[in-house]
C-alpha positions in Angstrom: -19.4 -3.1 -16.5 -19.8 0.0 -14.3 -23.2 1.4 -13.9 -23.6 5.2 -13.8 -22.9 6.3 -10.3 -20.1 3.5 -9.7 -16.5 3.1 -10.1 -14.8 -0.4 -10.2 -11.3 -1.7 -9.5 -10.0 -4.7 -10.8 -9.2 -8.1 -9.3 -8.1 -10.3 -11.9 -9.5 -13.0 -14.6 -11.1 -16.3 -13.3 -8.1 -18.6 -14.8 -9.3 -20.3 -17.7 -12.4 -17.9 -18.5 -13.3 -14.6 -19.7 -15.0 -13.6 -16.1 -13.4 -10.9 -14.1 -13.7 -10.3 -10.4 -13.5 -6.6 -9.5 -14.8 -4.2 -6.6 -17.5 -1.8 -7.5 -17.7 1.3 -5.2 -20.7 3.8 -4.9 -21.4 6.5 -2.4 -23.3 3.8 -0.4 -20.3 1.8 -0.2 -18.7 -1.3 -2.2 -19.3 -4.9 -3.2 -17.2 -7.6 -4.7 -18.7 -8.3 -8.6 -17.9 -10.9 -11.0 -18.3 -10.0 -14.6 -18.6 -12.3 -17.9 -17.0 -10.4 -20.6 -18.4 -12.9 -23.3 -21.7 -12.0 -22.6 -21.4 -8.7 -21.1 -23.3 -9.7 -17.9 -22.8 -9.4 -14.4 -22.2 -13.2 -12.8 -23.9 -13.8 -9.2 -21.3 -14.4 -6.6 -21.9 -16.3 -3.8 -24.3 -15.1 -1.2 -21.4 -14.9 1.6 -19.7 -11.8 -0.3 -22.8 -9.7 -0.8 -23.4 -8.0 2.4 -24.1 -4.3 3.5 -20.3 -4.2 4.8 -17.3 -2.6 2.6 -15.7 -5.2 0.8 -12.3 -4.3 -1.1 -9.2 -5.7 -3.3 -10.5 -9.0 -4.6 -8.4 -11.5 -6.2 -9.3 -14.9 -7.8 -7.8 -18.4 -8.8 -9.2 -21.3 -10.0 -10.0 -22.7 -6.6 -10.3 -19.4 -4.2 -11.1 -15.7 -4.4 -10.0 -13.4 -1.5 -11.1 -9.8 -0.3 -11.2 -7.7 2.8 -14.0 -6.6 4.3 -14.1 -3.5 6.8 -15.6 -4.0 10.2 -16.4 -1.3 12.9 -16.0 -2.8 16.5 -16.6 -0.1 19.6 -15.8 2.8 17.0 -12.5 1.0 15.6 -12.3 0.1 12.2 -10.5 -3.5 11.2 -9.9 -5.2 8.0 -10.9 -8.8 8.2 -9.4 -11.0 5.3 -11.2 -13.7 3.7 -10.5 -16.6 1.3 -13.6 -18.2 -0.5 -13.4 -21.7 -1.6 -14.9 -22.4 -4.8 -15.0 -26.2 -4.2 -16.3 -26.3 -0.6 -18.4 -23.2 -1.1 -17.3 -21.9 2.1 -15.5 -18.8 3.4 -13.5 -18.2 6.6 -12.3 -15.4 8.2 -8.0 -15.9 8.6 -7.1 -12.6 9.5 -8.4 -9.1 11.7 -6.1 -6.4 11.3 -6.8 -3.2 13.2 -6.9 0.0 10.7 -4.8 2.9 11.8 -4.1 6.2 10.1 -1.7 5.8 7.0 -1.9 2.2 7.0 -3.4 0.4 3.9 -3.6 -3.3 2.8 -2.7 -5.0 -0.4 -4.2 -8.3 -1.7 -0.8 -9.5 -3.5 -1.2 -12.9 -4.7 -3.8 -15.8 -4.9 -2.8 -19.2 -6.5 -4.2 -22.6 -6.2 -1.9 -23.3 -3.1 -0.6 -20.1 -1.5 -1.7 -16.7 -0.8 -0.1 -13.2 0.1 -1.4 -10.2 1.7 0.4 -6.8 2.7 -0.2 -4.7 5.6 1.5 -1.7 5.4 1.6 0.3 8.7 4.2 3.2 8.0 6.4 4.7 5.6 9.1 1.9 6.2 7.2 -0.7 7.9 5.0 -3.5 6.3 4.1 -6.8 7.0 3.2 -9.5 4.5 1.3 -12.3 5.3 1.2 -15.6 3.5 -1.1 -18.5 3.7 -0.3 -22.3 2.9 -4.3 -22.7 1.6 -4.1 -26.3 1.6 -3.1 -26.7 5.3 -4.2 -23.5 6.3 -0.6 -22.6 7.5 -0.4 -18.7 8.2 2.9 -17.1 8.2 3.8 -13.4 8.8 6.8 -11.7 7.6 7.6 -8.3 9.2 10.4 -5.6 8.1 10.9 -2.3 9.7 14.8 -1.5 8.7 13.4 1.0 6.1 13.4 -1.7 3.5 9.4 -2.6 3.3 8.3 -6.1 2.5 5.4 -5.2 -0.1 4.6 -8.8 -1.4 5.9 -12.2 -1.6 6.9 -13.6 -5.0 4.0 -15.2 -6.7 5.3 -18.4 -7.4 2.4 -21.6 -6.6 3.2 -25.0 -7.8 
């Protein structure tokens, strides 16, 4: 799956298939890849996820996949969060988060109806964001009391 000179980080299996989504890194950057484990070949993903930008931390469900993409604006780095709809063949940026020192992002859960992501901004501060995919209702849960919220439960009905 990883060619010489690359590293890959898993994003999960496409439900009902033997295809995985992953982030593949080189010294040039990273992209989101799909790989069919039955045929041991790469699977062409949507054009909208094949860019020169650094994309990372993918997750996949039957109807969606999501990932982060770095963007620089006036020297400031931002992480943009994108869910891609397999059925509608569309992708929408739903969040832009300014990157600060010591901060990291986690793509926690992606289902058919709900998704969640965590933006950890300090040793005891984390913001978990969730999305009702069907209604595009975006919620943010913050914690700064020393007990960080790192993920919402992965229940999807």
